NUTOR-851554 format. One line per 10 residues: number of its first residue (from 1); for each residue x negated, y negated, z of N, C-alpha, C, CB. Coordinates in nm, 3 decimals. Glycine has a CB too. Layout:
BEGIN
NUM> X Y Z X Y Z X Y Z X Y Z; ...
This chain:
BEGIN
1> 2.956 0.472 -0.646 2.866 0.419 -0.761 2.966 0.313 -0.825 2.812 0.547 -0.878; 2.913 0.200 -0.837 2.985 0.086 -0.905 2.911 0.006 -0.996 3.038 -0.003 -0.812; 2.972 -0.038 -1.107 2.906 -0.147 -1.203 2.967 -0.264 -1.140 2.942 -0.136 -1.375; 2.876 -0.373 -1.150 2.939 -0.495 -1.118 3.038 -0.564 -1.228 2.830 -0.586 -1.087; 3.043 -0.527 -1.349 3.122 -0.540 -1.448 3.122 -0.462 -1.562 3.113 -0.643 -1.479; 3.203 -0.422 -1.635 3.183 -0.314 -1.736 3.098 -0.409 -1.848 3.345 -0.239 -1.797; 3.003 -0.356 -1.913 2.924 -0.408 -2.019 2.866 -0.301 -2.119 2.814 -0.485 -1.959; 2.843 -0.355 -2.231 2.769 -0.290 -2.338 2.620 -0.266 -2.312 2.782 -0.370 -2.457; 2.574 -0.311 -2.205 2.426 -0.325 -2.187 2.370 -0.182 -2.176 2.387 -0.414 -2.055; 2.252 -0.147 -2.221 2.191 -0.022 -2.222 2.114 -0.007 -2.090 2.102 -0.006 -2.344
11> 2.070 -0.116 -2.019 1.985 -0.094 -1.923 2.066 -0.155 -1.787 1.840 -0.162 -1.961; 2.041 -0.114 -1.672 2.093 -0.184 -1.567 1.969 -0.171 -1.418 2.258 -0.111 -1.542; 2.015 -0.303 -1.338 1.921 -0.298 -1.229 2.014 -0.233 -1.114 1.855 -0.454 -1.191; 1.942 -0.141 -1.024 2.005 -0.056 -0.936 1.982 -0.159 -0.799 1.932 0.110 -0.934; 2.080 -0.168 -0.714 2.091 -0.212 -0.609 2.181 -0.149 -0.487 2.119 -0.319 -0.642; 2.148 -0.172 -0.359 2.221 -0.127 -0.261 2.383 -0.164 -0.286 2.161 -0.184 -0.133; 2.472 -0.081 -0.261 2.621 -0.090 -0.244 2.666 -0.137 -0.107 2.685 0.046 -0.270; 2.658 -0.271 -0.094 2.701 -0.317 0.056 2.858 -0.297 0.085 2.666 -0.483 0.078; 2.938 -0.275 -0.019 3.055 -0.261 0.007 3.123 -0.128 0.007 3.104 -0.335 -0.064; 3.023 -0.030 0.028 3.077 0.113 -0.006 3.108 0.163 0.153 2.949 0.222 -0.100
21> 3.068 0.092 0.264 3.102 0.143 0.383 2.989 0.239 0.444 3.232 0.211 0.365; 2.893 0.245 0.388 2.774 0.317 0.448 2.714 0.255 0.568 2.668 0.331 0.350; 2.686 0.346 0.667 2.619 0.256 0.798 2.466 0.325 0.803 2.719 0.282 0.978; 2.421 0.387 0.703 2.288 0.451 0.700 2.178 0.350 0.721 2.267 0.523 0.567; 2.077 0.355 0.781 1.981 0.257 0.797 1.829 0.345 0.826 2.034 0.152 0.926; 1.734 0.281 0.737 1.596 0.350 0.732 1.508 0.256 0.794 1.542 0.389 0.584; 1.409 0.296 0.874 1.303 0.219 0.937 1.183 0.281 0.905 1.317 0.207 1.082; 1.119 0.263 0.809 0.994 0.337 0.792 0.909 0.279 0.683 1.020 0.481 0.763; 0.781 0.341 0.665 0.689 0.288 0.551 0.596 0.422 0.485 0.580 0.159 0.622; 0.550 0.389 0.383 0.480 0.495 0.344 0.329 0.520 0.423 0.466 0.475 0.196
31> 0.290 0.632 0.414 0.177 0.686 0.496 0.043 0.601 0.474 0.153 0.841 0.456; 0.019 0.592 0.366 -0.108 0.526 0.316 -0.079 0.390 0.225 -0.192 0.637 0.224; -0.169 0.320 0.221 -0.165 0.208 0.136 -0.302 0.130 0.097 -0.075 0.117 0.200; -0.306 0.060 -0.014 -0.403 -0.007 -0.044 -0.405 -0.143 0.009 -0.412 -0.003 -0.166; -0.520 -0.204 0.054 -0.531 -0.326 0.118 -0.471 -0.437 0.020 -0.680 -0.350 0.157; -0.442 -0.551 0.072 -0.425 -0.677 -0.021 -0.543 -0.715 -0.068 -0.364 -0.796 0.042; -0.551 -0.845 -0.144 -0.678 -0.898 -0.208 -0.692 -1.024 -0.177 -0.686 -0.889 -0.351; -0.834 -1.064 -0.173 -0.878 -1.208 -0.159 -0.950 -1.234 -0.293 -0.978 -1.235 -0.026; -0.883 -1.308 -0.370 -0.945 -1.334 -0.523 -1.029 -1.473 -0.528 -0.812 -1.346 -0.646; -1.147 -1.442 -0.560 -1.241 -1.554 -0.577 -1.190 -1.642 -0.701 -1.394 -1.497 -0.602
41> -1.131 -1.586 -0.780 -1.093 -1.674 -0.909 -0.959 -1.759 -0.873 -1.063 -1.569 -1.052; -0.849 -1.723 -0.843 -0.739 -1.787 -0.811 -0.708 -1.838 -0.671 -0.651 -1.713 -0.848; -0.812 -1.788 -0.572 -0.807 -1.821 -0.455 -0.680 -1.745 -0.363 -0.803 -1.965 -0.464; -0.601 -1.675 -0.449 -0.482 -1.633 -0.373 -0.514 -1.514 -0.285 -0.365 -1.598 -0.468; -0.442 -1.500 -0.167 -0.459 -1.384 -0.065 -0.326 -1.316 -0.088 -0.486 -1.431 0.101; -0.317 -1.209 -0.142 -0.179 -1.143 -0.166 -0.169 -0.986 -0.177 -0.123 -1.198 -0.298; -0.063 -0.948 -0.161 -0.031 -0.794 -0.160 0.124 -0.779 -0.205 -0.056 -0.724 0.001; 0.151 -0.697 -0.262 0.289 -0.668 -0.306 0.363 -0.543 -0.234 0.282 -0.642 -0.459; 0.301 -0.434 -0.272 0.363 -0.309 -0.196 0.485 -0.249 -0.260 0.405 -0.348 -0.052; 0.524 -0.313 -0.373 0.645 -0.250 -0.446 0.621 -0.126 -0.527 0.703 -0.350 -0.541
51> 0.494 -0.120 -0.565 0.469 0.017 -0.648 0.420 0.118 -0.549 0.353 0.002 -0.772; 0.507 0.243 -0.548 0.497 0.346 -0.444 0.492 0.471 -0.530 0.621 0.345 -0.334; 0.397 0.551 -0.477 0.368 0.678 -0.528 0.391 0.769 -0.436 0.245 0.691 -0.573; 0.496 0.834 -0.394 0.522 0.929 -0.264 0.470 1.067 -0.298 0.688 0.942 -0.222; 0.430 1.098 -0.422 0.384 1.218 -0.439 0.241 1.248 -0.416 0.416 1.249 -0.552; 0.167 1.121 -0.401 0.011 1.128 -0.407 -0.023 1.140 -0.256 -0.066 0.987 -0.482; -0.109 1.253 -0.231 -0.173 1.281 -0.116 -0.317 1.256 -0.109 -0.149 1.405 -0.087; -0.342 1.160 -0.018 -0.477 1.107 0.000 -0.570 1.188 0.097 -0.466 0.968 0.051; -0.524 1.294 0.152 -0.612 1.367 0.249 -0.726 1.405 0.201 -0.559 1.475 0.301; -0.744 1.437 0.057 -0.892 1.480 -0.017 -0.979 1.349 -0.006 -0.875 1.529 -0.200
61> -0.923 1.229 0.008 -1.016 1.124 0.014 -1.104 1.120 0.154 -0.936 0.992 -0.006; -1.235 1.109 0.160 -1.307 1.102 0.270 -1.266 0.986 0.390 -1.439 1.083 0.218; -1.254 0.879 0.338 -1.242 0.752 0.406 -1.091 0.707 0.429 -1.315 0.646 0.322; -1.015 0.819 0.479 -0.864 0.794 0.511 -0.836 0.651 0.567 -0.812 0.901 0.619; -0.918 0.618 0.696 -0.880 0.511 0.776 -0.878 0.390 0.689 -0.970 0.496 0.895; -0.928 0.377 0.577 -0.934 0.263 0.495 -0.812 0.237 0.407 -1.050 0.274 0.414; -0.704 0.339 0.442 -0.578 0.328 0.362 -0.484 0.330 0.475 -0.550 0.448 0.249; -0.504 0.310 0.595 -0.415 0.327 0.702 -0.366 0.183 0.746 -0.486 0.407 0.820; -0.449 0.069 0.737 -0.415 -0.047 0.794 -0.390 -0.169 0.675 -0.531 -0.078 0.897; -0.266 -0.223 0.701 -0.252 -0.328 0.597 -0.357 -0.450 0.633 -0.092 -0.382 0.593
71> -0.417 -0.511 0.536 -0.515 -0.616 0.559 -0.544 -0.677 0.408 -0.657 -0.552 0.637; -0.588 -0.795 0.412 -0.665 -0.837 0.292 -0.821 -0.792 0.277 -0.660 -0.987 0.289; -0.861 -0.771 0.163 -1.002 -0.740 0.136 -1.050 -0.823 0.022 -1.022 -0.591 0.106; -1.176 -0.849 0.003 -1.240 -0.890 -0.107 -1.228 -0.823 -0.226 -1.354 -0.899 -0.082; -1.219 -0.877 -0.346 -1.209 -0.789 -0.473 -1.274 -0.670 -0.486 -1.249 -0.853 -0.578; -1.419 -0.687 -0.460 -1.523 -0.573 -0.486 -1.459 -0.445 -0.403 -1.691 -0.618 -0.426; -1.433 -0.485 -0.274 -1.396 -0.378 -0.175 -1.249 -0.302 -0.230 -1.377 -0.455 -0.014; -1.163 -0.393 -0.255 -1.047 -0.335 -0.312 -1.046 -0.262 -0.434 -0.966 -0.423 -0.328; -1.120 -0.310 -0.513 -1.149 -0.218 -0.652 -1.228 -0.091 -0.621 -1.243 -0.304 -0.769; -1.319 -0.082 -0.529 -1.368 0.048 -0.478 -1.255 0.134 -0.425 -1.472 0.026 -0.369
81> -1.185 0.088 -0.342 -1.074 0.174 -0.301 -0.994 0.233 -0.400 -0.990 0.107 -0.222; -0.945 0.129 -0.507 -0.874 0.185 -0.627 -0.926 0.301 -0.668 -0.875 0.102 -0.739; -1.069 0.306 -0.697 -1.138 0.419 -0.767 -1.140 0.536 -0.703 -1.266 0.394 -0.795; -1.123 0.532 -0.564 -1.106 0.656 -0.477 -0.971 0.724 -0.486 -1.129 0.621 -0.332; -0.872 0.648 -0.532 -0.716 0.689 -0.535 -0.700 0.729 -0.688 -0.601 0.551 -0.487; -0.760 0.664 -0.803 -0.716 0.675 -0.902 -0.710 0.829 -0.966 -0.779 0.586 -0.962; -0.813 0.903 -0.917 -0.803 1.051 -0.980 -0.683 1.124 -0.927 -0.935 1.144 -0.945; -0.601 1.063 -0.817 -0.496 1.138 -0.772 -0.355 1.100 -0.807 -0.507 1.143 -0.643; -0.382 0.995 -0.900 -0.242 0.919 -0.939 -0.172 1.014 -1.054 -0.272 0.747 -1.007; -0.038 1.008 -1.047 0.040 1.058 -1.152 0.023 0.978 -1.289 0.182 1.057 -1.107
91> 0.042 1.046 -1.421 0.039 0.988 -1.524 0.125 0.853 -1.545 0.064 1.079 -1.604; 0.085 0.754 -1.571 0.170 0.633 -1.603 0.162 0.547 -1.474 0.329 0.674 -1.642; 0.087 0.590 -1.382 0.099 0.494 -1.261 0.003 0.368 -1.278 0.059 0.574 -1.121; 0.043 0.269 -1.216 -0.034 0.153 -1.194 -0.078 0.111 -1.064 0.029 0.057 -1.241; -0.194 0.052 -1.044 -0.221 0.005 -0.904 -0.206 -0.133 -0.889 -0.352 0.039 -0.858; -0.189 -0.188 -0.773 -0.181 -0.321 -0.739 -0.222 -0.337 -0.595 -0.044 -0.373 -0.765; -0.253 -0.463 -0.549 -0.280 -0.470 -0.406 -0.160 -0.450 -0.308 -0.340 -0.600 -0.379; -0.176 -0.367 -0.198 -0.066 -0.319 -0.137 0.008 -0.189 -0.165 0.010 -0.406 -0.148; -0.043 -0.132 -0.282 0.044 -0.002 -0.342 0.059 0.100 -0.244 -0.025 0.072 -0.470; 0.153 0.172 -0.229 0.181 0.264 -0.136 0.165 0.412 -0.180 0.309 0.238 -0.091
101> 0.152 0.500 -0.087 0.106 0.644 -0.126 0.169 0.738 -0.007 -0.073 0.657 -0.134; 0.201 0.858 -0.058 0.244 0.956 0.043 0.403 0.939 0.094 0.143 0.939 0.169; 0.459 1.008 0.181 0.584 1.019 0.226 0.621 0.884 0.296 0.595 1.140 0.315; 0.749 0.833 0.296 0.789 0.740 0.394 0.810 0.825 0.529 0.922 0.660 0.345; 0.738 0.761 0.631 0.746 0.801 0.762 0.826 0.697 0.853 0.607 0.823 0.811; 0.919 0.742 0.944 0.995 0.654 1.024 1.128 0.724 1.079 1.028 0.529 0.939; 1.215 0.642 1.096 1.337 0.665 1.153 1.447 0.648 1.079 1.351 0.597 1.253; 1.550 0.726 1.074 1.675 0.695 0.999 1.818 0.740 1.091 1.666 0.782 0.848; 1.905 0.685 1.057 2.028 0.707 1.138 2.154 0.660 1.048 2.019 0.621 1.282; 2.283 0.707 1.071 2.391 0.664 1.017 2.458 0.751 0.895 2.357 0.536 0.980
111> 2.540 0.699 0.837 2.604 0.781 0.710 2.554 0.705 0.584 2.783 0.784 0.711; 2.483 0.822 0.507 2.454 0.776 0.388 2.517 0.821 0.259 2.337 0.791 0.380; 2.488 0.741 0.151 2.568 0.773 0.020 2.473 0.870 -0.043 2.603 0.637 -0.083; 2.520 0.913 -0.155 2.436 1.021 -0.236 2.305 0.958 -0.277 2.515 1.075 -0.373; 2.309 0.826 -0.312 2.193 0.728 -0.348 2.172 0.624 -0.227 2.231 0.642 -0.491; 2.053 0.601 -0.194 2.022 0.513 -0.099 1.907 0.433 -0.129 2.007 0.574 0.015; 1.922 0.286 -0.117 1.814 0.203 -0.158 1.796 0.085 -0.032 1.853 0.135 -0.316; 1.724 0.145 0.084 1.714 0.076 0.180 1.649 -0.075 0.172 1.656 0.155 0.256; 1.559 -0.077 0.060 1.507 -0.209 -0.011 1.528 -0.201 -0.150 1.356 -0.237 0.010; 1.500 -0.321 -0.215 1.538 -0.306 -0.350 1.432 -0.214 -0.438 1.553 -0.452 -0.408
121> 1.314 -0.206 -0.381 1.199 -0.142 -0.447 1.197 0.024 -0.410 1.056 -0.222 -0.394; 1.285 0.064 -0.344 1.273 0.196 -0.294 1.408 0.268 -0.317 1.231 0.194 -0.145; 1.410 0.388 -0.382 1.547 0.454 -0.420 1.536 0.596 -0.356 1.574 0.464 -0.595; 1.615 0.633 -0.259 1.619 0.763 -0.205 1.757 0.835 -0.269 1.617 0.753 -0.035; 1.750 0.955 -0.243 1.860 1.035 -0.299 1.857 1.170 -0.224 1.844 1.054 -0.458; 1.982 1.214 -0.196 2.017 1.333 -0.133 1.980 1.467 -0.234 2.176 1.321 -0.094; 1.929 1.558 -0.177 1.877 1.690 -0.252 1.977 1.725 -0.344 1.849 1.817 -0.158; 2.104 1.749 -0.304 2.215 1.794 -0.401 2.220 1.717 -0.513 2.348 1.793 -0.344; 2.232 1.588 -0.482 2.261 1.479 -0.588 2.137 1.479 -0.690 2.279 1.323 -0.515; 2.018 1.498 -0.653 1.920 1.493 -0.748 1.917 1.625 -0.835 1.791 1.467 -0.680
131> 1.946 1.726 -0.771 1.954 1.866 -0.843 2.062 1.857 -0.948 1.989 1.991 -0.739; 2.187 1.769 -0.934 2.301 1.748 -1.029 2.255 1.678 -1.142 2.415 1.675 -0.970; 2.176 1.561 -1.109 2.121 1.481 -1.207 2.023 1.547 -1.304 2.061 1.376 -1.144; 1.931 1.618 -1.232 1.835 1.704 -1.320 1.915 1.802 -1.400 1.726 1.786 -1.232; 2.030 1.875 -1.353 2.085 1.972 -1.450 2.138 1.897 -1.553 2.187 2.064 -1.395; 2.188 1.768 -1.537 2.252 1.697 -1.642 2.138 1.652 -1.758 2.330 1.569 -1.576; 2.024 1.681 -1.738 1.898 1.656 -1.820 1.861 1.501 -1.811 1.923 1.701 -1.979; 1.875 1.430 -1.700 1.840 1.290 -1.697 1.662 1.309 -1.691 1.920 1.203 -1.551; 1.616 1.211 -1.749 1.465 1.214 -1.759 1.391 1.135 -1.662 1.423 1.168 -1.887; 1.282 1.169 -1.614 1.187 1.096 -1.527 1.229 1.110 -1.368 1.185 0.936 -1.575
141> 1.306 1.190 -1.322 1.357 1.211 -1.186 1.274 1.302 -1.134 1.497 1.256 -1.175; 1.181 1.248 -1.030 1.103 1.329 -0.947 1.124 1.306 -0.803 0.966 1.312 -0.979; 1.166 1.394 -0.738 1.208 1.367 -0.596 1.070 1.409 -0.505 1.357 1.467 -0.553; 1.062 1.336 -0.406 0.926 1.356 -0.321 1.007 1.369 -0.167 0.793 1.198 -0.336; 0.931 1.459 -0.083 0.975 1.461 0.056 0.951 1.336 0.117 0.911 1.564 0.134; 1.025 1.308 0.233 1.023 1.204 0.318 1.001 1.263 0.452 1.145 1.122 0.308; 0.926 1.177 0.552 0.908 1.215 0.677 0.980 1.135 0.775 0.778 1.218 0.703; 1.126 1.153 0.766 1.229 1.054 0.841 1.262 1.165 0.964 1.389 0.997 0.733; 1.271 1.105 1.081 1.344 1.136 1.189 1.481 1.079 1.225 1.269 1.112 1.280; 1.582 1.184 1.222 1.721 1.153 1.239 1.769 1.144 1.377 1.799 1.248 1.171
151> 1.838 1.053 1.412 1.894 1.052 1.559 2.053 1.092 1.552 1.874 0.892 1.633; 2.073 1.214 1.478 2.197 1.295 1.464 2.186 1.400 1.426 2.283 1.255 1.395; 2.289 1.487 1.457 2.295 1.635 1.460 2.312 1.663 1.282 2.443 1.698 1.571; 2.406 1.603 1.217 2.446 1.622 1.068 2.341 1.530 0.980 2.614 1.571 1.041; 2.218 1.568 0.954 2.147 1.468 0.898 2.123 1.517 0.752 2.018 1.438 0.980; 2.120 1.406 0.650 2.088 1.470 0.505 1.949 1.473 0.474 2.155 1.392 0.389; 1.917 1.561 0.376 1.789 1.583 0.323 1.764 1.459 0.225 1.781 1.727 0.249; 1.712 1.375 0.263 1.670 1.251 0.173 1.533 1.274 0.108 1.661 1.112 0.262; 1.529 1.261 -0.029 1.424 1.252 -0.097 1.361 1.118 -0.164 1.448 1.337 -0.179; 1.260 1.096 -0.179 1.221 0.975 -0.231 1.189 0.989 -0.402 1.093 0.927 -0.143
161> 1.273 0.910 -0.477 1.247 0.923 -0.639 1.108 0.821 -0.659 1.405 0.856 -0.745; 1.027 0.909 -0.732 0.878 0.851 -0.761 0.921 0.777 -0.897 0.736 0.983 -0.783; 0.914 0.651 -0.896 0.953 0.558 -0.997 0.839 0.488 -1.067 1.041 0.461 -0.939; 0.800 0.529 -1.207 0.695 0.469 -1.253 0.703 0.323 -1.315 0.650 0.554 -1.338; 0.620 0.238 -1.327 0.633 0.109 -1.350 0.608 0.108 -1.539 0.511 0.018 -1.242; 0.727 0.056 -1.597 0.714 0.065 -1.747 0.809 -0.060 -1.789 0.767 0.223 -1.814; 0.769 -0.127 -1.868 0.846 -0.239 -1.932 0.834 -0.366 -1.858 0.994 -0.204 -1.944; 0.875 -0.481 -1.920 0.840 -0.624 -1.881 0.958 -0.703 -1.884 0.736 -0.689 -1.972; 0.954 -0.824 -1.831 1.061 -0.910 -1.865 1.032 -0.996 -1.997 1.089 -1.001 -1.746; 1.133 -1.041 -2.065 1.111 -1.117 -2.181 1.057 -1.247 -2.152 1.229 -1.131 -2.255
171> 0.968 -1.319 -2.228 0.914 -1.451 -2.204 1.022 -1.546 -2.185 0.827 -1.496 -2.313; 1.130 -1.533 -2.242 1.243 -1.621 -2.230 1.286 -1.644 -2.095 1.350 -1.572 -2.303; 1.283 -1.541 -2.021 1.306 -1.530 -1.872 1.210 -1.624 -1.794 1.284 -1.379 -1.824; 1.105 -1.658 -1.845 1.000 -1.718 -1.741 1.021 -1.864 -1.763 0.833 -1.673 -1.767; 0.953 -1.949 -1.665 0.967 -2.090 -1.691 0.874 -2.136 -1.811 0.934 -2.168 -1.560; 0.915 -2.247 -1.887 0.836 -2.286 -2.001 0.689 -2.332 -1.931 0.918 -2.414 -2.090; 0.584 -2.328 -2.008 0.461 -2.362 -1.980 0.415 -2.287 -1.840 0.456 -2.517 -1.976; 0.446 -2.166 -1.830 0.414 -2.099 -1.717 0.261 -2.079 -1.704 0.486 -1.974 -1.715; 0.188 -2.062 -1.608 0.049 -2.024 -1.597 0.038 -1.876 -1.634 -0.005 -2.052 -1.454; -0.077 -1.828 -1.714 -0.096 -1.696 -1.743 -0.154 -1.618 -1.615 -0.188 -1.688 -1.865
181> -0.141 -1.496 -1.610 -0.208 -1.409 -1.492 -0.328 -1.466 -1.478 -0.227 -1.251 -1.516; -0.375 -1.430 -1.355 -0.526 -1.462 -1.312 -0.596 -1.341 -1.394 -0.558 -1.455 -1.125; -0.702 -1.389 -1.465 -0.790 -1.280 -1.540 -0.852 -1.190 -1.427 -0.919 -1.352 -1.638; -0.868 -1.227 -1.309 -0.969 -1.136 -1.225 -0.881 -1.059 -1.148 -1.077 -1.214 -1.127; -0.770 -1.097 -1.090 -0.687 -0.991 -1.002 -0.564 -0.960 -1.071 -0.648 -1.045 -0.853; -0.500 -1.025 -1.165 -0.391 -0.996 -1.251 -0.271 -1.067 -1.190 -0.368 -0.842 -1.269; -0.269 -1.138 -1.068 -0.153 -1.202 -1.009 -0.090 -1.319 -1.114 -0.202 -1.267 -0.863; 0.035 -1.301 -1.123 0.100 -1.422 -1.206 0.177 -1.505 -1.131 0.189 -1.381 -1.316; 0.202 -1.467 -1.016 0.251 -1.589 -0.905 0.390 -1.647 -0.955 0.131 -1.732 -0.897; 0.453 -1.588 -1.034 0.598 -1.649 -1.078 0.708 -1.571 -1.016 0.622 -1.646 -1.242
191> 0.776 -1.642 -0.934 0.884 -1.575 -0.863 0.976 -1.489 -0.954 0.967 -1.678 -0.791; 1.046 -1.387 -0.927 1.125 -1.304 -1.010 1.243 -1.407 -1.067 1.185 -1.169 -0.922; 1.263 -1.427 -1.179 1.376 -1.499 -1.230 1.508 -1.471 -1.186 1.378 -1.487 -1.356; 1.603 -1.561 -1.167 1.726 -1.528 -1.129 1.815 -1.451 -1.215 1.781 -1.632 -1.099; 1.804 -1.489 -1.345 1.851 -1.423 -1.469 1.769 -1.349 -1.539 1.896 -1.505 -1.555; 1.756 -1.208 -1.520 1.652 -1.123 -1.588 1.695 -1.081 -1.739 1.627 -0.990 -1.498; 1.601 -1.110 -1.821 1.609 -1.067 -1.981 1.481 -0.982 -1.998 1.608 -1.210 -2.100; 1.516 -0.843 -2.044 1.405 -0.758 -2.059 1.366 -0.774 -2.211 1.439 -0.605 -2.014; 1.210 -0.737 -2.204 1.158 -0.749 -2.345 1.183 -0.602 -2.397 0.990 -0.798 -2.354; 1.261 -0.575 -2.507 1.308 -0.460 -2.550 1.219 -0.373 -2.610 1.401 -0.482 -2.626
201> 1.104 -0.450 -2.666 0.985 -0.373 -2.717 0.900 -0.295 -2.612 0.893 -0.470 -2.788; 0.916 -0.331 -2.487 0.826 -0.250 -2.378 0.915 -0.156 -2.313 0.756 -0.346 -2.261; 1.028 -0.131 -2.340 1.109 -0.045 -2.259 1.100 0.089 -2.327 1.256 -0.095 -2.244; 1.082 0.212 -2.204 1.054 0.330 -2.240 1.179 0.404 -2.298 0.995 0.393 -2.131; 1.153 0.494 -2.396 1.254 0.581 -2.454 1.240 0.726 -2.410 1.248 0.574 -2.602; 1.143 0.752 -2.297 1.152 0.887 -2.247 1.195 0.881 -2.114 1.028 0.961 -2.257; 1.241 0.767 -2.047 1.266 0.775 -1.893 1.402 0.705 -1.898 1.144 0.694 -1.785; 1.501 0.776 -1.800 1.619 0.726 -1.768 1.614 0.627 -1.629 1.711 0.847 -1.756; 1.496 0.629 -1.565 1.467 0.549 -1.456 1.321 0.511 -1.449 1.509 0.614 -1.337; 1.317 0.382 -1.435 1.170 0.325 -1.407 1.175 0.203 -1.334 1.088 0.296 -1.537
211> 1.084 0.128 -1.305 1.065 0.013 -1.243 0.975 -0.078 -1.344 1.002 0.041 -1.104; 0.998 -0.224 -1.349 0.932 -0.311 -1.423 0.784 -0.316 -1.398 0.988 -0.430 -1.407; 0.689 -0.323 -1.492 0.540 -0.345 -1.452 0.533 -0.482 -1.383 0.436 -0.341 -1.586; 0.600 -0.584 -1.436 0.543 -0.733 -1.375 0.646 -0.775 -1.266 0.535 -0.867 -1.501; 0.759 -0.716 -1.238 0.854 -0.736 -1.116 0.893 -0.597 -1.076 0.992 -0.828 -1.151; 0.789 -0.550 -1.016 0.789 -0.395 -0.973 0.907 -0.367 -0.867 0.636 -0.352 -0.899; 0.956 -0.474 -0.804 1.084 -0.452 -0.705 1.198 -0.437 -0.763 1.111 -0.556 -0.613; 1.202 -0.436 -0.908 1.326 -0.418 -0.999 1.324 -0.286 -1.028 1.330 -0.502 -1.131; 1.423 -0.197 -0.990 1.444 -0.054 -1.050 1.544 -0.056 -1.151 1.486 0.052 -0.945; 1.513 -0.010 -1.276 1.587 -0.019 -1.383 1.638 0.134 -1.411 1.505 -0.087 -1.497
221> 1.765 0.150 -1.481 1.795 0.267 -1.521 1.891 0.255 -1.666 1.863 0.336 -1.398; 1.901 0.363 -1.717 1.976 0.351 -1.847 2.113 0.383 -1.831 1.921 0.437 -1.953; 2.193 0.335 -1.952 2.346 0.377 -1.947 2.372 0.512 -1.929 2.419 0.342 -2.069; 2.291 0.596 -1.974 2.323 0.751 -1.946 2.287 0.771 -1.796 2.229 0.863 -2.048; 2.205 0.713 -1.710 2.209 0.739 -1.585 2.345 0.693 -1.502 2.093 0.681 -1.536; 2.378 0.565 -1.556 2.513 0.510 -1.482 2.604 0.595 -1.504 2.571 0.377 -1.526; 2.630 0.638 -1.659 2.750 0.717 -1.702 2.756 0.852 -1.607 2.738 0.757 -1.870; 2.647 0.914 -1.589 2.634 1.029 -1.530 2.666 1.035 -1.382 2.513 1.069 -1.556; 2.601 0.930 -1.307 2.625 0.894 -1.181 2.781 0.885 -1.160 2.551 0.768 -1.151; 2.845 0.805 -1.251 2.998 0.775 -1.254 3.073 0.903 -1.254 3.043 0.690 -1.384
231> 3.027 0.987 -1.357 3.119 1.116 -1.378 3.107 1.206 -1.274 3.089 1.195 -1.503; 2.990 1.213 -1.189 2.966 1.291 -1.073 3.017 1.249 -0.945 2.837 1.305 -1.060; 3.045 1.130 -0.952 3.089 1.068 -0.813 2.981 1.033 -0.722 3.177 1.164 -0.735; 2.876 1.010 -0.771 2.764 0.963 -0.685 2.765 0.829 -0.634 2.649 0.974 -0.752; 2.758 0.807 -0.503 2.780 0.686 -0.442 2.658 0.616 -0.378 2.879 0.707 -0.348; 2.667 0.507 -0.312 2.556 0.438 -0.243 2.488 0.325 -0.307 2.459 0.530 -0.215; 2.490 0.307 -0.461 2.429 0.189 -0.513 2.531 0.126 -0.608 2.294 0.221 -0.584; 2.483 -0.002 -0.664 2.556 -0.066 -0.744 2.486 -0.080 -0.872 2.593 -0.183 -0.688; 2.535 -0.097 -0.997 2.458 -0.140 -1.105 2.479 -0.270 -1.178 2.467 -0.048 -1.191; 2.390 -0.339 -1.189 2.393 -0.465 -1.257 2.350 -0.457 -1.405 2.306 -0.562 -1.185
241> 2.435 -0.497 -1.506 2.374 -0.509 -1.652 2.257 -0.593 -1.664 2.474 -0.566 -1.750; 2.162 -0.551 -1.728 2.057 -0.606 -1.790 2.043 -0.639 -1.946 1.966 -0.530 -1.755; 2.046 -0.768 -1.985 2.031 -0.789 -2.141 1.905 -0.759 -2.167 2.059 -0.930 -2.198; 1.882 -0.739 -2.303 1.738 -0.707 -2.356 1.744 -0.786 -2.478 1.700 -0.542 -2.386; 1.611 -0.807 -2.519 1.583 -0.903 -2.641 1.451 -0.850 -2.698 1.569 -1.071 -2.598; 1.444 -0.849 -2.834 1.312 -0.825 -2.896 1.205 -0.944 -2.889 1.337 -0.790 -3.041; 1.112 -0.943 -2.882 1.021 -1.069 -2.866 1.026 -1.145 -3.026 0.843 -1.015 -2.814
């Protein structure tokens, strides 16, 4: 576990630690997904997929085949499928085109750290590390099973952390005179700012780990999370300080 630099920041972005020497590799995807969207208002055809809810089991849904194939759909069909999923979501979940559900399925191999970020919007954790963090009282840590096949004898038990979307970037992070989100589909179409500034008024007081609502590929943790990982010697990720500002 590393910080990119010592900082008085209260929040940090989590990323893979490429200098740690781990060889672990995960090749997989979540079992179910919402389709992408074809918006009649902004004319965009888009899907994100960075909002994932691995605890959600869609087997009670009658038309499971509608959630197995990635594809774009008209808005009305996308919204119909959202309503089938919505009753099964955890409190605080938000849906978007391409949202994922159920366990990650696929292959894994190599030597993994205690924390694993195969892509920026997914955070896996070994079971013993999760239990240590929960014992320390960190808030909002929910580990969900994965369905990964390992090509080795000594394989870790990797769980996926279900990370809820809370908080937004500050308007000063965005280009001046930027277009507002599409009123029909919600797409804002602004690339993630190189320098992130968080809107302090939108950040949660009850979670030590969350992802941003508007840039949900960004996983954010608190100083408390960083300090606990450092004290316990948990490795595999690096923490980048994030400044905050009131609106």
